[in-house]
N, C-alpha and C positions, 0 to 999 in steps of 0.2 A: 681887704676883701679878696678872697681867692677866686680865680676863674678857671672853669674846666677847659682843658686843652682839647681842641677839636681832634677827632680821630684822624690818623694819617691817611692820606688818600691811598686807595688801593688795598688797605689793610682790612682783613675780615676777622670777626670774632669767632668764626667756625674753626674748630680744631682741624689741623692739617689731615689727620687720618679719618675724618668723619665721612668723606666720600667713599673710600673702600669699605668701611664698616656698613654704611647704608646699603651699598650694593650687595654685600654679603648677606645682610638681613633680608633683603628682597629675594635673593637667590634661595635662601633657606626656606622662606615662606612658600615660594613657588614650588620648591621640591617637595615640601610637605603636602601641598595641595595636590600635586601630581600623584604622590604615593597614596594619598587618601582617595583620590579618584580611581586609581588602579584597584585599591582594596574594595571600594564600593562596587566597581564593575565585576570583580572576581566573585564577591559575595552574591551579587545579583545573578550572575551566570550560574553559580552553584545552586542557588535557590530554584532557578529555572530547571536545571538538570534534575534536582531532587524531586521537585513537584511534577515532573513529567515521567518519572521512573515507574516501572511496573510495580515495584514494591509499594510506592506511595499510592498509586491509583488503585491497586488491587486489594490492599489491606487497610489503608487509612480510611478510605471511604466505604462505609458499610453497604451503601446502595450499589456499589460496583462489584460486590462479592460474586454474583452470578455471571456478570459480564467477564470477570477475570477468569472464572472457571472455563467459560466458553472460549476465551482467548487462548488458554493453555492447550486447547485441543486443535488449534488452527495451524495452518501452514506458516503463518507469521511467527509462531512460537517455536515449533519444531519442524524442521525441513531437511532435505537431503544435502543442502549446501552449508548448513551450520551457521546461518546468519539469522539472528533474532531481531525482529522489529519491535521497538518499544511502543507503549501506548502514545507517548508524545509524538513520535515520528508519524503516526497515522492521524492523530487528532489535532495536532498543533501545527499550523502553517510555518514553514521555514525551520522547523525543529530538526529535520532530517539532514539538511545540508549546511554549508557554510554561509550563513546569512550575512548580507551586507548590513551597513549601519541602519539604513532605512528599514530593511526587512526585519532587523532585530527589534527595532522600536515597534513595528507592527506586531511582532511576536509577543512582546511584553504587553501591549495594549489588549491583544486577543486573550492572553492568559489572565490578565487582570479582570477583564469582563467575565470570562467563563469562571474564574476562580470565585468571584463574588457571588455569582449565581449558584455555583455548586455548593458553596459554604451555606448559603441561605437555605437551599433545599435539604442539605445534609443536617443542618441544625433543626429543621422542622421535622426530620425523620419521615420525609414524604414517601420514601420507598423502603419500608421496614421489613417486608416479607418477599419471598420468591414469587408468590401469586401476584402481588402488586407489581413486581418487576415485569412479569410476563404480560400484564395488562398494559403497562407503559411502554414496553419494548418496541412495538410496531411504530408508535408515534416518534419515539426517540430515534429509531433507525431511519425513518423518513426525513427527520430533521437533519441528520448527519449526511444522508445521501443528497439532499437538496443543497446543503452547504458545499459538498464536493462538486456538484454540477455547476453551481453558481461561480465557483472559484477554479473551474477547469481541472478538477482533481489535483489540486496543488500539492497535497501531501503525498499522493502516489508518485507524482513526478519528482518529488524530492529525493526518492531512492532509485526509481526506475527510469532508464533512458533507452529509447529504442536504438540509438546509435551505439550503445554499449553491448548489445547482443553480438556474440561472435562464436565461431566454431561450428563444426558439423551438426552438433546436437541443437543448435539454436536456429537452424534454417527455418523450421516451422514458425518459430516466434517472429522472425524477421518478415517472412512472407505474409503471415496473418496480420501483423500490426501495420505493415506497409499500406494495406488497403483500408484498415479501420481507423488508424490514427491520422487525423487531418490537422493542419496547422491551427493551433488555438482551439481545437475541438476534440475532447476526449470522452470516453464512455467506459471506463475501466470495469464498473460493476455490471455492465451488460453481459460479460462473460465470467468475471472473477467473483462470483458469489461465495459466501462462506470463507473468504480469504482471511478475515481478521477475527471472526468469532464463529465457532461451530457449536450450536446449542443442542444438537442431537447427534449422538454417536452414529457413525455409518452403519447401516443395516442392509442386508440383502433385499433386493427389490422383489418381494414375493408377488406383488401385484403386476409385475411385468416391466420390461425396459422400454418397450416401443409397441406399436400396433402392427398387426399382421399385414394390413393393407399398406402401411408405410414401408415395410420390408420388401414387398413386391415392387413398389415404385422404385425403391433404392436399388433393387436387383437389376432393373432395366437400365438405370443410369450407370450402374457399375459396368454392365456388359458393354455399353456403348463407349464409355470414356476410360475405363480402368482395366478391363480384362486383357488388353494387349500387353500390359506390363506385368500384371499380377496373376494372369491365367483365368480361364473361364470358371474354374472350380477353386480359385484362390490358392492354387498350388504353387504359384510363383513362376516367373519367367525372367524377363529382364529386371523386374522388380521383385521384392521379397514376397514370400508366401504370407497370406493373411488369415490363416486358420490353423487350428491344432497347436502343436508345440511352438511353432514360429510366432503365432499370435500371442501366446502366453508369455513367451520370452520378451516380446516387444512391448506388450501392453498389460500384462498381468500386474494388478495393483495400481494401475494408472487411473486417472480420472477420465470420464467420458470426454471432457473438454480437450484432453490431450489428443485423443483419437480424432475427434472432430477437427481439431486444428491441423492435423496431418492431411486430412481429406480436403479441407477448405483451402489449405495453403500449398505445400509441395506437390501433392498428388494432382491437383488441378493445374499447377504450373507445368509439371512434367507432361501432362496430357495436352498441354497447350489449349486449355479451355478455362472457363470460369463456372463456378457453381453459386447459385443463390444459397443463402443460409439454410433454407428449407431443403434444398436438394442435397446439400452435404449432410444434413441431419437424416435424410432418407437413406443415403448410402451407409451412414453409420448404423442405422437400424438393420440394414441388410447384413452388414458384417457381424453385428451382434447375433442375429438369427443364425448365421452360418457357423457361429462358434458356440451354439447351444444355449444361449441365454433366452429365457422365455419371453413370449409376447404378452401384452396386456391389452387393455381397452384404450389407453391414452397414447397418442403418438408423441414422439419428441418434437416439440414445436418452438422451443425457446432455448437460447444458449445459456440462460440463467438456470436451466434444469440439468446442466451437465456437470454438477459437482459430485455426483455419485462415483464411487470407486469400483472398478472392475475386479472380479475375483482373481486372486493370484494363482490359483490352481484350477 
């Protein structure tokens, strides 16, 4: 009767090259998983970019047809510096900058939430006509503005930084925002209305630009605080002239907001004084009067009303 011989002590049935093969197999699988992860991240990022593009938002979604037309009239679409802001950069948080990992996850969650809602309303054809869009537009605008306020204008700050303003032509921007922008407290739309969508083509203000009484009050303020630099008749002295050809060269085609900003910011600073918002609006009314723009019944009373463009000639 035969007996099985016991295995020799220390001897293994595992092939000698099993260890390296096993390590190689693990390395290949790990590499494959890494490549798969990179591919998924790349595809996800491409989907985010595509679904935030102007072409997708403006043409794929029928309900955005009229918003897209208004967007193409806005300074965010065509401007003097040649930089175009996309739909996603204004409406999706962290889309404009280099998001951190946590911010990117928040971005995806935000897009997922909005995407599902947009798909639902688009599938139901809830905004099928321009009339329906105009009825819904005020409520939609308020919803978006409330979002910006609650999140401290996060999408605006994704592109714009006060610290990035520089150069002689940016002096007004620096001075104005230094007083208006507080830590963790922004109000961009207080002044910058019609920055993303312009629903009505600019027209001349037939009804008047300011009230006559306001121009009188502005004239008194100008004489007291500004005439030493700009002359009692706006002919210029140590400061530039503010009427006639000089006025048109400086502000022809500019928005009222630009002129108001110069008054509220650098002019007040050079005069070593400060103006309230209403006082600077009154001075603006006086300058408009002196440059032949007609008065009306309504005074300038809100910086949100300063999106009108001055005549170029």
